C-alpha positions as CSV (number, residue, x, y, z in Angstrom):
1,X,158.5,84.1,154.9
2,X,156.0,86.3,156.7
3,X,157.4,89.4,158.3
4,X,157.0,90.0,162.0
5,X,156.3,86.3,162.6
6,X,158.2,83.9,164.8
7,X,160.6,81.1,163.9
8,X,157.9,78.4,164.0
9,X,155.6,80.3,161.6
10,X,158.4,81.0,159.2
11,X,159.4,77.4,159.3
12,X,156.0,76.0,158.4
13,X,155.5,78.6,155.7
14,X,158.8,77.7,154.1
15,X,158.6,73.9,154.4
16,X,154.8,73.0,154.7
17,X,153.9,73.4,151.1
18,X,151.8,70.4,150.0
19,X,149.1,67.9,151.1
20,X,148.3,67.9,154.9
21,X,151.2,70.2,155.6
22,X,149.8,72.8,153.2
23,X,146.3,72.4,154.6
24,X,147.7,73.2,158.0
25,X,149.1,76.5,156.8
26,X,146.0,77.4,154.8
27,X,143.8,76.7,157.8
28,X,146.0,78.7,160.1
29,X,145.9,81.7,157.7
30,X,142.1,81.3,157.4
31,X,141.7,81.3,161.2
32,X,143.8,84.5,161.4
33,X,141.8,86.1,158.6
34,X,138.6,85.4,160.5
35,X,139.9,87.2,163.6
36,X,141.3,90.1,161.6
37,X,137.9,90.6,159.9
38,X,136.2,90.8,163.3
39,X,134.7,87.3,163.4
40,X,134.8,85.2,166.6
41,X,136.0,81.7,166.9
42,X,134.7,78.5,168.6
43,X,137.3,75.8,169.3
44,X,136.1,72.3,170.0
45,X,138.3,69.9,172.0
46,X,137.7,66.1,171.6
47,X,140.0,63.2,172.4
48,X,142.4,63.6,175.3
49,X,143.8,67.0,174.4
50,X,144.0,68.1,178.1
51,X,145.9,65.0,179.1
52,X,148.2,65.7,176.1
53,X,148.9,69.0,177.8
54,X,147.5,71.3,175.1
55,X,147.1,73.9,177.9
56,X,150.8,74.8,177.6
57,X,149.9,76.7,174.4
58,X,146.0,76.8,174.4
59,X,146.0,78.9,177.6
60,X,147.9,81.6,175.8
61,X,145.5,81.4,172.9
62,X,142.8,82.2,175.4
63,X,144.7,85.0,177.1
64,X,145.3,86.6,173.7
65,X,141.7,86.5,172.7
66,X,142.2,84.1,169.8
67,X,139.2,82.1,170.9
68,X,135.9,83.4,172.2
69,X,134.0,80.2,173.1
70,X,135.0,76.6,173.7
71,X,133.2,73.3,173.3
72,X,134.8,70.3,175.0
73,X,134.1,66.9,176.3
74,X,133.7,66.4,180.1
75,X,137.0,64.6,180.0
76,X,138.9,67.6,178.6
77,X,137.1,69.9,181.1
78,X,138.3,67.9,184.1
79,X,141.6,66.5,182.9
80,X,143.3,69.9,182.5
81,X,142.6,70.5,186.2
82,X,143.7,67.0,187.1
83,X,147.0,67.7,185.4
84,X,147.3,71.0,187.3
85,X,147.0,69.3,190.7
86,X,148.5,65.9,190.2
87,X,151.1,66.2,187.4
88,X,154.0,64.5,189.2
89,X,151.8,61.5,189.9
90,X,151.1,60.8,186.2
91,X,152.9,57.8,184.7
92,X,154.1,57.7,181.1
93,X,154.0,54.3,179.4
94,X,155.9,54.7,176.1
95,X,155.7,51.0,175.4
96,X,151.9,51.0,175.6
97,X,151.5,49.0,172.4
98,X,153.2,46.1,174.0
99,X,151.1,45.8,177.1
100,X,149.3,42.6,177.8
101,X,145.9,42.3,179.5
102,X,147.7,41.4,182.7
103,X,149.8,44.6,182.4
104,X,146.6,46.6,182.0
105,X,145.1,45.0,185.0
106,X,148.2,45.7,187.1
107,X,147.9,49.4,186.2
108,X,144.2,49.4,187.3
109,X,145.2,47.8,190.6
110,X,147.7,50.6,191.1
111,X,145.0,53.2,190.5
112,X,146.5,54.3,187.1
113,X,143.9,54.8,184.3
114,X,145.7,54.7,181.0
115,X,145.1,57.2,178.1
116,X,147.3,55.8,175.3
117,X,150.9,56.5,176.7
118,X,149.8,58.4,179.8
119,X,148.3,57.1,183.0
120,X,146.1,59.4,185.2
121,X,146.5,58.7,188.9
122,X,143.1,58.0,190.4
123,X,143.7,59.0,194.0
124,X,145.7,62.2,193.4
125,X,143.6,63.3,190.4
126,X,140.0,62.1,190.5
127,X,139.6,61.9,194.3
128,X,141.4,65.1,195.0
129,X,139.0,67.0,192.7
130,X,136.0,65.0,194.1
131,X,136.6,66.2,197.6
132,X,136.5,69.8,196.7
133,X,133.9,69.9,193.9
134,X,131.4,67.9,196.0
135,X,131.4,70.7,198.6
136,X,130.6,73.2,195.8
137,X,127.9,71.0,194.4
138,X,126.4,70.5,197.9
139,X,126.4,74.2,198.7
140,X,124.5,75.0,195.5
141,X,122.1,72.0,196.1
142,X,121.4,73.2,199.6
143,X,120.7,76.8,198.4
144,X,118.5,75.6,195.5
145,X,121.0,77.0,193.0
146,X,121.7,75.5,189.6
147,X,124.8,75.9,187.4
148,X,126.3,74.4,184.2
149,X,129.2,71.9,184.7
150,X,131.9,74.3,183.6
151,X,130.5,77.0,186.0
152,X,131.1,74.7,188.9
153,X,134.6,74.0,187.7
154,X,135.2,77.8,187.4
155,X,134.0,78.3,191.0
156,X,136.4,75.6,192.3
157,X,139.4,77.1,190.4
158,X,138.7,80.7,191.4
159,X,138.0,79.8,195.0
160,X,141.7,79.0,195.6
161,X,140.9,75.6,197.3
162,X,143.2,73.8,194.9
163,X,146.2,76.1,195.2
164,X,148.1,73.9,197.7
165,X,148.1,71.1,195.1
166,X,149.4,73.0,192.1
167,X,152.2,71.0,190.4
168,X,152.6,72.9,187.1
169,X,152.9,76.5,186.2
170,X,149.4,78.0,186.5
171,X,149.8,79.7,183.1
172,X,149.9,76.3,181.5
173,X,146.3,75.5,182.6
174,X,143.8,76.4,179.9
175,X,140.9,75.9,182.2
176,X,142.3,78.5,184.7
177,X,142.9,80.9,181.8
178,X,139.3,80.4,180.7
179,X,138.0,80.8,184.3
180,X,139.8,84.1,184.6
181,X,138.1,85.4,181.5
182,X,134.8,83.7,182.4
183,X,135.0,82.3,178.8
184,X,131.8,80.6,177.6
185,X,132.2,76.8,177.5
186,X,129.9,74.2,176.0
187,X,130.3,70.7,177.5
188,X,127.8,68.3,175.9
189,X,127.5,64.8,177.4
190,X,129.2,65.9,180.5
191,X,127.6,63.0,182.4
192,X,130.0,60.4,180.8
193,X,133.1,62.1,182.3
194,X,134.6,60.9,185.6
195,X,133.1,63.9,187.5
196,X,129.8,63.3,185.8
197,X,129.8,59.7,187.0
198,X,130.7,60.9,190.5
199,X,127.9,63.4,190.4
200,X,125.4,60.7,189.3
201,X,126.6,58.5,192.2
202,X,125.7,61.2,194.7
203,X,122.3,61.6,193.0
204,X,121.7,57.8,193.3
205,X,122.7,58.0,197.0
206,X,120.2,60.8,197.6
207,X,122.9,63.3,198.6
208,X,122.4,65.6,195.6
209,X,119.5,66.5,193.3
210,X,120.0,65.8,189.6
211,X,118.5,69.2,188.8
212,X,121.3,71.0,190.6
213,X,123.4,70.4,187.5
214,X,122.0,72.1,184.4
215,X,121.4,69.9,181.4
216,X,122.6,69.5,177.9
217,X,119.4,71.1,176.6
218,X,120.3,74.2,178.7
219,X,123.8,74.1,177.2
220,X,122.1,74.2,173.7
221,X,119.9,77.2,174.6
222,X,122.9,78.9,176.2
223,X,124.8,78.5,173.0
224,X,121.9,79.6,170.9
225,X,121.6,82.9,172.8
226,X,125.4,83.4,172.6
227,X,125.5,82.6,168.8
228,X,122.7,85.0,168.1
229,X,124.3,87.8,170.1
230,X,127.8,87.3,168.6
231,X,127.4,86.4,165.0
232,X,127.3,89.9,163.5
233,X,130.7,89.6,161.9
234,X,130.7,85.8,161.7
235,X,131.7,82.9,164.0
236,X,134.2,80.4,162.9
237,X,134.5,76.7,163.9
238,X,137.9,75.1,164.7
239,X,137.4,71.5,165.5
240,X,140.0,69.3,167.1
241,X,138.9,65.7,166.7
242,X,135.3,64.6,166.2
243,X,132.5,63.3,168.3
244,X,130.0,65.2,170.5
245,X,132.4,68.1,171.2
246,X,132.1,69.1,167.5
247,X,128.7,67.8,166.5
248,X,126.7,69.3,169.4
249,X,127.7,73.0,168.9
250,X,127.8,73.0,165.1
251,X,124.1,72.0,165.1
252,X,123.1,75.3,166.8
253,X,122.9,77.0,163.3
254,X,120.4,74.6,161.7
255,X,118.4,74.6,165.0
256,X,118.1,78.3,165.0
257,X,117.5,78.5,161.2
258,X,115.1,75.6,160.7
259,X,113.5,74.9,164.1
260,X,113.3,78.4,165.4
261,X,112.7,79.7,161.9
262,X,115.2,82.5,162.4
263,X,116.1,82.6,158.7
264,X,118.5,85.5,159.2
265,X,120.8,83.3,161.2
266,X,124.2,83.2,159.5
267,X,126.1,80.0,158.8
268,X,129.4,79.3,160.4
269,X,131.9,81.6,158.7
270,X,134.9,79.3,158.8
271,X,135.4,75.6,159.3
272,X,138.5,73.5,160.0
273,X,138.7,70.0,161.4
274,X,141.8,68.2,162.5
275,X,141.1,64.5,162.3
276,X,142.7,61.1,161.5
277,X,139.4,59.5,161.0
278,X,138.9,57.5,157.8
279,X,136.5,59.3,155.4
280,X,133.8,56.6,155.0
281,X,131.1,54.4,156.6
282,X,128.7,57.1,158.0
283,X,131.3,58.4,160.5
284,X,130.7,62.0,161.8
285,X,134.4,62.4,162.5
286,X,135.2,61.2,159.0
287,X,132.6,63.3,157.2
288,X,134.1,65.8,154.7
289,X,133.1,69.5,155.4
290,X,130.9,69.7,152.3
291,X,128.5,67.2,153.8
292,X,127.7,69.9,156.4
293,X,126.3,72.1,153.7
294,X,123.4,69.6,153.3
295,X,122.6,69.9,157.0
296,X,122.4,73.7,157.0
297,X,125.6,74.2,159.0
298,X,128.0,75.6,156.4
299,X,127.4,77.9,153.5
300,X,128.6,77.1,149.9
301,X,131.3,79.8,150.3
302,X,132.4,79.1,153.9
303,X,136.2,78.5,153.9
304,X,136.6,74.8,154.7
305,X,139.7,72.9,155.7
306,X,140.4,69.4,156.8
307,X,143.8,68.3,158.1
308,X,144.1,64.5,158.2
309,X,146.7,64.1,160.9
310,X,147.3,63.8,164.6
311,X,145.8,66.7,166.5
312,X,148.6,66.7,169.1
313,X,151.0,67.5,166.3
314,X,148.8,69.9,164.3
315,X,147.0,72.0,166.9
316,X,150.1,73.4,168.6
317,X,151.5,74.4,165.3
318,X,148.4,76.3,164.3
319,X,148.2,77.9,167.7
320,X,151.9,78.9,167.4
321,X,151.1,80.6,164.1
322,X,148.2,82.5,165.7
323,X,150.5,83.6,168.5
324,X,153.3,84.7,166.1
325,X,155.7,82.2,167.6
């Protein structure tokens, strides 16, 4: 057992010895080594990790400087805040595998949008945020100001307008922890989120200009500048799930190296992916880490880990290891 570590860490080091369990421990140790050697870490959040309440532990990871930049889907960006302001209105459906199409329709008519075993309440979550974020969008639009999607969310959180609605302990919101630190966030494809859809509807109604919201290209250039300024001791890549939250930011390295011809750009210094995707059939989520070498993302010697399991089980354990729990 590791000295000065908590009960969870000692447990996994004693019993997680083979296969995916061993990969979990190896990846956690590799993550910690990166930070101890002065490298920085990007964490990407795909899936519905915010609705799975990853904030209960991820917020502390942020507060303790175990992550320096985040890439997430628009859903994860907004759903952590939705959980903050509407938690008591969420409905858990443990028998979700048994639902009929009629059962699903009944949930829709009640304003409950299902994510596996959890239903997000439309009125208390989506519409509550819409009321306040629209005012912030409109204010910027009127002034001719432009911001990235996460910057608008930070403004809303730090303004205090949501305080009257808080239904969980504020320390369990990873978005609030990130806002307090003004942590860089990359949110590619934000337009397909609920708030992205709502913003688009205001553009279609002529109430907002599309240009008020900075674009995905501007996210990539923002990331390129950040990577260039912060890669002296390496930047690791910890990927939860697959999809655009992972594929978008990891491409910044070949973009800088090949397209910008900055051949001194270092590869990602660590890579770990938690995924239950089958490794086959051209899937990005199912691609083994070595494939990324051929795309100029990872070096031959980059430490690489893949944990084929449920991220809602694995990620909290790795974060607990990093926090000495």
